N, C-alpha and C positions, 0 to 999 in steps of 0.2 A: 660883247657879253662873254664870249668864250675866252677871250684874252683875260678879262677880269677874273673869271672863275679859275683859270690856270694860275694866275698871279696869286690869288688867295691860297690856293692849294700849295704853291711853292713856299709861301710865307709860313703856313702852318707846319709844313715839313721842316723848315728851318728852325721854327720854335721848338719842335720836338727834339731836334738834334742838338740844340744849344744847351750847354751845361749851366745850371742855375747856380750862380754865386754872386758875391758882392760886386764884382767887376762888370758883370753882364746885365745888371739891373736896368740901366738906362736903355741899353740896346733892346732888351726884351719888351720894355714898355713901348718903344716905338713900333716894334713888330705887332704888338697886341692892338695898338691904336689903329694900325693900318687894316687890321682884320675885323675888329669889333665895331659896332655902330657907335657914333659919337653923340654929343649933346644936341646937335641940330636935328637928329632923328628921334629925339624924345628920351634918350638914355643918359644916365649920369655915371661916370667912371669913378669908383672909389679907390683911391690909391693907398693900399695897405703898406706899400713898400717905400713910402716917402721917407720914413725914418731910417730905412736900410741904407740908402745912398749916403746919408750923412754920418753913418756909424763907421767905426774903424774895426779893424780885425782884432780878434781876441788877443789881448795883451798877456804878458807873463803873469800878471797879478791875478788872472782868472776872471776878469770882468767879462760879462756876457756880450757876445757879438749881436749884431742887428738880426741875423738869421735865427739865432736861438731865441731872441726876444719875440720875433714874429710867431714862432712855434708855440710859445706860451700864450700869446694872444689868440692863436687859433684854438687852443684848448678851452679857453674861457668862452669863446663863441659857441663851441659845441655843447657846453653845459647850458648855455642860454637857449640853444636850439632845443635841447631836451625839455627844458622848462616850458618853452613855447608850445612844443608838441603835447605835453601833458595838459596844459591849459586848453588847447584845442579839443582834446578828447573829453576833458571835464565839461567844457561848454556844450559839446555835442550830446553828452550823456544827460546833462541838465535839461536840454531842449526836449530830448526824448521823454524824460520823466514828466516834464510839464505837459507834453501832449497826452501822455497816458493818464495823468491826473485830471486834467481839465479839458482835454480835446474832445472832438467829435468821435463817434464810433469808428469811422474809417481811419482817422488819425491814430486812435489808440491801437487799432489792429496793426497798422504799419509800424508804429513805434515799438510795440511789443516784439514784433518780428525782428526788427533791427537789433534790439538789445539782446534777444536770444541768439542771433547769428554772430554778434560781435562781443559776446560776453568774455571770451578769452582775450580779445583785443583790449577791452576796457580794463579787465583784471578785477579781482575781488576787492582790492583796497579801494579803488575808485568807486565801484558800485555800492558797496556796503557803507562807505563813508558818507554817501548822500542819501541812500534809501532808508537806512535804519533811523537816522534822526527825524526824517519825515514821518515815519511810523509812530514816533513817540509824541508827535504834536497833539495837544488836547483838542484842537479845532478840526481834526480829521474826521470826516463823516464815514459812514459804513461803506458807501460805494467806493470812495477813494482808498480806503483801507483794503477792500477786496481787490482792487486793481494792483496795489503795491504788493500784496501777498502773492498775487499771481506772478508778478515780476520776480520775486524772490524764489518762488517755486521753479520757474523756468531756468533761472540763472544757476540754481543748485545743480541741475542735471548737467549743465554744460561745464561748470567749473570743477565739480567732483571734489577731489581731495584738497584743492586749493582753498576751500572755505574753512578749513580746520581752525585757523586762528579766530574765526568769527562765530564758532558754534555757540558759545555762551551768550553772546549778544543776540543772536538770532532766536535762541530758545527763550530769552527774556521777553522778546516781543511776541512770539508766536504762542507761548504757553497759555496766556490769558484767553486765547480764542477757544481753548478746549472746554471752558466752562461757560461759554456764552449761551444765552437762551435761544438764539437763532440756530437752527439745525445746520444751515449751510455754512455758517461761520465755523462751527465745530468741525465740519467735514474739511474745510480749507486748512484749519490748523493741523488736523491729522495728516493731510496730504503733504504739507510742508515738512513736518517732523519725519514722516516716512521717507521722503526724498533726501532729507538731510542725513538720516541714518544710513541710507544706502550709499551716500557720497563719502562720508568720513569714517564709517566703520563703528564697531561696537565699543572699542577702547575709548575713542574720542567722546562718544555720547555718554558713557558711564562717568568719565572724568568730568564732563561738563555738568551733569545732573547730580553727581555725588554730594556737593555741598548742600543741596536742598533737601536731602533725605532726612536730616535731623534738625531742620529749621524749626524755630519756635512757632512761627506763624502757620496756622491751619491752612490758610489760603495757598501758601507756597507749597506746602507738603501735598495738598490735594492736586494742584496742577502738576507737580513733579510725578506723582503716582500715575496720572493719566498719560503724561509724556513717556514714562518708562514702559507702560503697557503697549504704546504704539511702537516704540523702539523694539521691544521684544517680539512683537508680531512681525515687524518688518525684517528683522535679522534672524529670526528663529527663536521660539520660546525655549527650546531645548538648551540653547547656549546660555540662557539667563537663569535657569533653575539653580545652579550652584550659587550664583550671586544672590538670588532671592533667599535661599536658605541661610546664607551667612548674615544677610541684613536682618531677617526676621528673628534671629537669635542674638542680636547685638546686645551686649551688656553695658555699653557705654551710655546709651540714652534710650529711653522708651519711645522717643520720637521716631528713631530709625526703625524700631520693631513695628510701630504703628504704620509707618509708610510702606514697609515691606509687605504687610498683610493687605494694605489698601491697594497695592499694585496687583495682587492676586485677585482682589474683588473687581478691579477695572478690567483685568484680562478676561475674567469670566463674562462680564457684561459685553465686552467687545467681540469675543470669539464665538460665543453661542455654543452650539453643539460641538465645535472643534475643541472645546475645553475638555471634552471627555477623554482625549488622548493623553492629557497630562493631569487627570483628576487625582491620581494617587499622589503625585508629587505636590500638587497644590494643597491637598489635605494634610500632608506631612508638614508643610510650611505653616498651616493655619492652626492645627490642633493644639499646640502648646499655648496659643493665645487665648483659648477658651478658659484656661485656668490661671492666667497671668494675674499678678498682683494689681496691676493698673486696670481700673474699670473701663477706661476708654479703649484699651487694647482688647478687652473681652467683648466690648460692643462691636468693634470693627471686625473681630474674628467671627462673631455670630452672623453679622451682615454678609460677610464673605461666604460663609457656608450657605446662607440663603440664596445668594447670587449663583453660586455653583450648582445648587440643587435645581434652581429654575432653568439654568442654562442646559443642564444635562437631562432634565426630565423627559421621559420616564426611565432613563437608563442610569446605570452606575450606583444604584442604591446600596449595593453590597460594600462599596468603598467607604460609605459613610458609617459603617457599623462601629468603627472605633470611637466616634465622637457622640454616639447616641447617649451614652451614660452621662457625659459632661453636660449635654443639653438638658437632659431630663432632671438632673440634680439642680441645675440652674433655675429651671422653671419652678421647682418646688421651694427653693430657698431665697431666690433673688427678688428684688423689687425695683421699681422705677424704670429708667431707660434701659438698664441691663436686661430686665425681665422682658421688655418689649422686643429687644433684639433676639433673645433666645427663643421667645415664642414665635417670632417671625421665621427663624431658622427651622424650627421643628414643623411649623405649618407648611413650609416649602417642601419638606421631605415627605409628608404624609401621602400626597397623591402618587408617589412612586413606590410606596410600600406594598407588600403583599396583603392579602385580605385580613389575616389574623392581626398583624401589627397595625394596619390601618384602622381596624375596628377599635383596638385598645387605645392607641394614641389620639385618635379623633375624639373619642368620648372623654378622655382625660383632659385634653387641651381645651375642649369646648367649655368644660366646667370652669377652668381657670379664666377663660375669656369672659364668661358670664359675670364672674366676680369683679371684672374691671371694665364693664360696659359703661359705667358712669364716671370713669376716670377723666380728669380734665386734660390729660395728655393726649394731644392729637394723634401722635404716632401709635399709641396704644389703641385708640379708636380705629385707626386704619387697619392695624393687624387684626383686631377683633372682627371687623367687617370682612376682611379677606378670608378669615377662618369660617365665618358664617356663610359666606358665598360658597365655599367648598363643601361645607357640611349640608347645605341645602340640596346639593345634588348627590350626596353620599347615601348609599343604601344601608349604611350601618347605624344611622341615627333615625329613630322612629319619628313619625308625625306627632304622636302624643307627647313625646319629649319636647319637641319644638313648641307646641301649643302651650304646654304647661310651664316651661322654664324660660323660653326665649321670646315668644310672640309679644307679650305685653311689655317686657323690659326693653326690647329692641325699639319699639315706638317711643317709649318714654326717654330713652337715652339718646336717640339719634334724630327723631322727628321733632326738633325744637328750634327756636330762632337762632340760638348760638351756633349750632352745628350747620344749619342751612346758610348761614352768612359766609361760610367757607365754600368757595366754588368747587374746588376739587372734592371736598368731602361730600357736598350735596350730590354730585354726579354718582359717586360711589354708593351713597345711601340709596338713591333711586334704583341703581342696578341691583343691589342686594335685596331691596324690597321686592322687585319683580321676580328675582330668583327664589324668594321665600314662598312663592306660590306653589312650588313643588311639595312643600311640607305643610304649609298652613292652609292653603286653599284660597281660591279667588274671592269667595264670599266674605271671609273674615278680613282679608286685606282691603277690599273695597269699603267695608263698613268703617274701618279705622280711618282710611284716607278721606272718605266723605265727611267725616267729622272735622277733619283738619281744613276743609274748604272754607269753613266759617271762622277760622282763626283770625285774630286781630293783625298778625304779622303778614304783610303782603307777600314776602318771599316764600314763606311757608305755604301760603295759599297757592301760589304759582307752581311750586314744586309738587305739591300734592295733586294739583290739576294735571300736570305732566305725567305723574306716576299712574293716575287713573287711566289716562288716555293710552299709555303704553301697555298697561295690563289688559285693557279691552282689545287692543290690536293684536297682542301676541299670546293671549291666553289659549291654552290647550284644554282647559277644563270648563265644565258648565257650573253655573251658580246653583246652589241649593234652593229648591223651590220655596222653602220656608222663609228664606231671606231675600228672595228675588224681588218681591213687591216693595219691600223697604228700600232696597238698593236703587231700583228704577225710580221710585218716587223722589228720592233725594237727587238723582241725576237730572230729572225733569226740572227741578227747582234751580238747576245751574243755568238754565236757558234765560239768563238775564244779560242785559247789555254789558255789564261790568265784566262778567266771566267770558262772554263770547268774544270780546275784543282781544283777549289774551292769545287765543289760538283758533284758527279756522278749521283745523283738522278734527277738533273735538266733535263737530256735528257728524262727520262721516264715521268716526269711531263709534259714537253712540248709536247711529242708525244701523251699523253692521252688528253691534251688540244686540240691538232691538230685534233685528232680523232672526237671530238665533232663538228667540223666545216669543215671536210675534203671536203665536196662538195663545200662549198663556197671558200675554200682556195686552190683549185687545181692549181690555177695559180702560187702559191708559190712553188709547188713541184720541178720544175727544180732548183730553187735557193737553196732549202733545200738539194737537191742531190749534188749540187756543194759544199755546206758547209761541207757535210759529207765526200766528197772526200778529201777536205783539211785536215780534221781530220785524215783520213786513211793514208795519206801520211806523217803524222807527225813523227818525230824521237822519240817522247815520247810514250812509250808503253801504258800508261794510256789513252792518247788522241786517239790513234789508236783503242783501245778497245771501247771507247765511240762512235767513228765513226761507227764501225761495229754494235754496239747496236742500234744506230740511224737508220741505214739501215734496221735492222730487224723490228723495230717498224713501219717504213714507209711501208714495205711489208705487215705487219699485217693489216694496215688501208687502203690499196689500194683496198680492195675487193669491196668497194662501188664506186670506181672511175676506169673506164676502160682506163687506160693510158698504152697502150702496149709498147710504146717507152721507158718509164721509167722502166717498168718491165724488158725488154730485156737488158737495160743498167745495171741494178742491177744484173741480172743473169750472164752476161758476166764478170762483175767485180768480183763477188763472185767466179766464177770458176778460174779466173786468180790468185786470192789471196789464192787458196787452198794450195799453197806451203808454207804458213806461218808455222813456226816451233812451235810456242807457242800453247799449247793445248787449252787454253781458247779462243783464236781467232779462232782456227779450229772448236770448238764446235759451236760458233756463226755463222760462215760461213756455216757449215753443216745444221744448223737450217734454215738459209735463203734459201738455195738451196732446202731443203725439202718442205718449205712453197710454194716456186715458183712452184715446180714440182707437188704438190698436188692441187694447186688452180689455177695457171695461165699457165698450160701446153699448152692449146689451143692457146694462144696468142704469144708463143715463136717463133721467126723467125727461129732459128736453134734448132729444137727439137730433133736432133739426140743425143742419150745418149753416144755415143762413146767417145767424148772428155772428158765428165764428168767422165766416168768410168776409163779412163786412168789416170786422175788426182787423183781420190780418191782410186784407187786400192791399192797403197802402204800403205794406212792408216790402212789396216787390221792388220798390224804388229806394229801399234803404241803402245808405252808404256803406254799411258793413257787409262784406261778402258772405260771411258765415251766417248772418241773419237771412240773407237771400237764399242760401242753400237750404236752411231749415224751413223756410217758407215753401220751397218747391217740394220738399219731402212731405 
């Protein structure tokens, strides 16, 4: 073995010392055959130099020799090797993307980690050549899109400035995420654009987004404005102020001015209180738009003022002094959508004003809002509701003014089937109705809403039902005794199966409301007991449960009213219904009997515990643990 090793070493040394030329080709082949394994051992020798032995030396005519030809062949093979290496990387990347897109959670995690670590090895060309077309597929679902967006976000951090050639294509795919209804999709879009901005810099982002500034399509301009706001926040708003000033004063196209002001609006919505640091610059960009010839620019300028005022509230009101006159003139002279925008801007500024200005502007704007309460424009209705909500808490508008000028018109304009069919409007209407309690009073509100309970429209009935319940739960005021009987009498009539099926909490709300006036309303107790009996005898389990809960609440509030007849009726009724098989009803009944025994035992006609013991004794073996606990108590 040692001799063979020494022989091979000698042959290798001789090969290294031999000069490679056309004369030594055969000699070198023999030496290599002696050292390298042969075909009997499972290897096949490829003879690249077979043509060299048959070739001649370079002639005077310049014909290529065999050696030079072999060098050319070696260059071709190196290109082929590069191509094969690229295909291997491409195949590996596609496998990783497939695992991310369709794999299990552990496979996804591992694949994401590998792409993140080998991003520079794959390169931006290979990654984006495959990822971006997949993102454009119409069959891509939300989960798959979320995973691919995560891939792009992670790769951007690694590749940094190498992604500059792909900025436009990446933005084309990511920008639609900024206007998605799903909150998390919007957050993903913001994160990708923020990472892209930090990777390529301000110049590349502006050059990529610049063509969309004056695009004819509103959709494109809207997404462009949102993207610009994120880029500005990521790279510093101060660096973008000169650019925004130039864009908002563009004379080539009103589209560019519109988008520039829209960017300021999006910045105020995104930055919040931080917009206060740039408030003067933002208002300088916006103020000329309030008097622009184009109506759409005036609208977006007023909306931008509203967004800035809400973001900076209650600070920075002095900075808005330059635009007060433009807004006030617009409210007095304009109509339609422009008036809605100007009214919204002024309403947003009123809460931040001092007492004198707040008193003047709130009184003047509420008069304008009252004139447009019956407007068919939904946006006008929303602005009017927002103004009414603020004025209902303002000390500068009197209660008499609200009752005389707003109370009746408000219910006629908003509490109708057309308005309540709009889900967003209906919620806002209910909130404003509850806030009007501060100015109108609980008694007048309940009287109006109780009339709506019997309306033909089912949605209107349901919303009025919810409003009554909220008012009873959250009211800080007592009902006028002159109207109390009328209100309670109408509420008792609501204890019908149709109304009780809508909400279970109404029973508790009504009982707590009843507890505040139990002394004055004791004459209604027999009627209430009769209504609860009707619920208990219902075939619907839900209605029966509400009836028993109603009895329990009555017993709880009877401590301040000595009505022995009613107590005895409730006690005998509870004992008779002990045979109820459902555990939830048994628990309520046992709670009623416990309360009566502990509080009203002295007024019971039949105070003997024997009938009660016979009824409840079998419950000791009841399958429900809570029933057993109540039995022991």
